[in-house]
TORKOL-4160 file (C-alpha; in steps of 0.2 Angstrom, whole numbers, padded with zeros to 4 digits, m for minus):
102
<pt num="1" X="0000" Y="0000" Z="0000"/>
<pt num="2" X="0006" Y="0017" Z="m0005"/>
<pt num="3" X="0007" Y="0029" Z="0010"/>
<pt num="4" X="0002" Y="0047" Z="0008"/>
<pt num="5" X="m0001" Y="0062" Z="0019"/>
<pt num="6" X="m0020" Y="0059" Z="0021"/>
<pt num="7" X="m0019" Y="0040" Z="0022"/>
<pt num="8" X="m0015" Y="0024" Z="0013"/>
<pt num="9" X="m0018" Y="0021" Z="m0006"/>
<pt num="10" X="m0025" Y="0004" Z="m0008"/>
<pt num="11" X="m0028" Y="m0001" Z="m0027"/>
<pt num="12" X="m0044" Y="m0010" Z="m0031"/>
<pt num="13" X="m0047" Y="m0025" Z="m0042"/>
<pt num="14" X="m0033" Y="m0028" Z="m0055"/>
<pt num="15" X="m0024" Y="m0011" Z="m0052"/>
<pt num="16" X="m0007" Y="m0009" Z="m0047"/>
<pt num="17" X="0003" Y="0007" Z="m0040"/>
<pt num="18" X="0020" Y="0009" Z="m0048"/>
<pt num="19" X="0034" Y="0021" Z="m0043"/>
<pt num="20" X="0042" Y="0026" Z="m0060"/>
<pt num="21" X="0061" Y="0024" Z="m0060"/>
<pt num="22" X="0071" Y="0040" Z="m0065"/>
<pt num="23" X="0075" Y="0043" Z="m0083"/>
<pt num="24" X="0093" Y="0041" Z="m0088"/>
<pt num="25" X="0103" Y="0058" Z="m0086"/>
<pt num="26" X="0117" Y="0052" Z="m0098"/>
<pt num="27" X="0117" Y="0045" Z="m0115"/>
<pt num="28" X="0127" Y="0029" Z="m0119"/>
<pt num="29" X="0141" Y="0041" Z="m0126"/>
<pt num="30" X="0142" Y="0051" Z="m0110"/>
<pt num="31" X="0131" Y="0066" Z="m0115"/>
<pt num="32" X="0122" Y="0074" Z="m0101"/>
<pt num="33" X="0103" Y="0076" Z="m0105"/>
<pt num="34" X="0093" Y="0091" Z="m0099"/>
<pt num="35" X="0076" Y="0087" Z="m0090"/>
<pt num="36" X="0066" Y="0093" Z="m0106"/>
<pt num="37" X="0076" Y="0080" Z="m0117"/>
<pt num="38" X="0073" Y="0065" Z="m0105"/>
<pt num="39" X="0060" Y="0052" Z="m0111"/>
<pt num="40" X="0046" Y="0047" Z="m0099"/>
<pt num="41" X="0051" Y="0032" Z="m0089"/>
<pt num="42" X="0043" Y="0016" Z="m0094"/>
<pt num="43" X="0050" Y="0005" Z="m0080"/>
<pt num="44" X="0045" Y="0006" Z="m0062"/>
<pt num="45" X="0044" Y="m0004" Z="m0045"/>
<pt num="46" X="0027" Y="m0010" Z="m0039"/>
<pt num="47" X="0023" Y="m0002" Z="m0022"/>
<pt num="48" X="0005" Y="m0008" Z="m0020"/>
<pt num="49" X="m0006" Y="m0021" Z="m0029"/>
<pt num="50" X="m0025" Y="m0024" Z="m0028"/>
<pt num="51" X="m0032" Y="m0041" Z="m0024"/>
<pt num="52" X="m0035" Y="m0046" Z="m0042"/>
<pt num="53" X="m0049" Y="m0045" Z="m0055"/>
<pt num="54" X="m0066" Y="m0053" Z="m0051"/>
<pt num="55" X="m0069" Y="m0068" Z="m0063"/>
<pt num="56" X="m0086" Y="m0072" Z="m0070"/>
<pt num="57" X="m0088" Y="m0086" Z="m0057"/>
<pt num="58" X="m0086" Y="m0074" Z="m0043"/>
<pt num="59" X="m0068" Y="m0080" Z="m0039"/>
<pt num="60" X="m0053" Y="m0068" Z="m0038"/>
<pt num="61" X="m0040" Y="m0071" Z="m0051"/>
<pt num="62" X="m0022" Y="m0071" Z="m0045"/>
<pt num="63" X="m0011" Y="m0056" Z="m0049"/>
<pt num="64" X="0004" Y="m0060" Z="m0059"/>
<pt num="65" X="0014" Y="m0046" Z="m0050"/>
<pt num="66" X="0018" Y="m0042" Z="m0032"/>
<pt num="67" X="0025" Y="m0028" Z="m0022"/>
<pt num="68" X="0043" Y="m0026" Z="m0025"/>
<pt num="69" X="0043" Y="m0032" Z="m0043"/>
<pt num="70" X="0050" Y="m0021" Z="m0057"/>
<pt num="71" X="0039" Y="m0019" Z="m0072"/>
<pt num="72" X="0038" Y="m0012" Z="m0089"/>
<pt num="73" X="0023" Y="m0002" Z="m0096"/>
<pt num="74" X="0019" Y="0008" Z="m0111"/>
<pt num="75" X="0024" Y="0026" Z="m0112"/>
<pt num="76" X="0006" Y="0033" Z="m0111"/>
<pt num="77" X="m0001" Y="0019" Z="m0100"/>
<pt num="78" X="m0010" Y="0022" Z="m0084"/>
<pt num="79" X="m0014" Y="0038" Z="m0074"/>
<pt num="80" X="m0001" Y="0049" Z="m0066"/>
<pt num="81" X="m0005" Y="0055" Z="m0049"/>
<pt num="82" X="0004" Y="0063" Z="m0034"/>
<pt num="83" X="0003" Y="0055" Z="m0017"/>
<pt num="84" X="0012" Y="0062" Z="m0002"/>
<pt num="85" X="0023" Y="0073" Z="m0013"/>
<pt num="86" X="0028" Y="0058" Z="m0024"/>
<pt num="87" X="0024" Y="0055" Z="m0042"/>
<pt num="88" X="0016" Y="0038" Z="m0045"/>
<pt num="89" X="0007" Y="0029" Z="m0059"/>
<pt num="90" X="m0009" Y="0018" Z="m0057"/>
<pt num="91" X="m0011" Y="0005" Z="m0070"/>
<pt num="92" X="m0022" Y="m0010" Z="m0073"/>
<pt num="93" X="m0012" Y="m0027" Z="m0074"/>
<pt num="94" X="m0017" Y="m0029" Z="m0092"/>
<pt num="95" X="m0007" Y="m0012" Z="m0096"/>
<pt num="96" X="0009" Y="m0020" Z="m0091"/>
<pt num="97" X="0021" Y="m0026" Z="m0105"/>
<pt num="98" X="0032" Y="m0037" Z="m0094"/>
<pt num="99" X="0041" Y="m0040" Z="m0078"/>
<pt num="100" X="0059" Y="m0039" Z="m0076"/>
<pt num="101" X="0066" Y="m0055" Z="m0067"/>
<pt num="102" X="0084" Y="m0056" Z="m0059"/>
């Protein structure tokens, strides 16, 4: 669950809360990029996950990600919100492109 100054953010159904990772400040060649030239991050860490989507039979479907996982998502996926002074992203599980495993 994501903590904010007015309480705790608990995602519903198959939604997850992701803390985007910072965009690279340097190119592979060592050139420093200004903030305006950086691309939106498409990778982040799951900081909260809902209980899962409700299936047609009334049973909850298990989520394929959990808190602590690093995930990839589309550039314009989800909703950007600010909670407790932190920029976070709320996405549906179906908007995820993949999970990075170690």
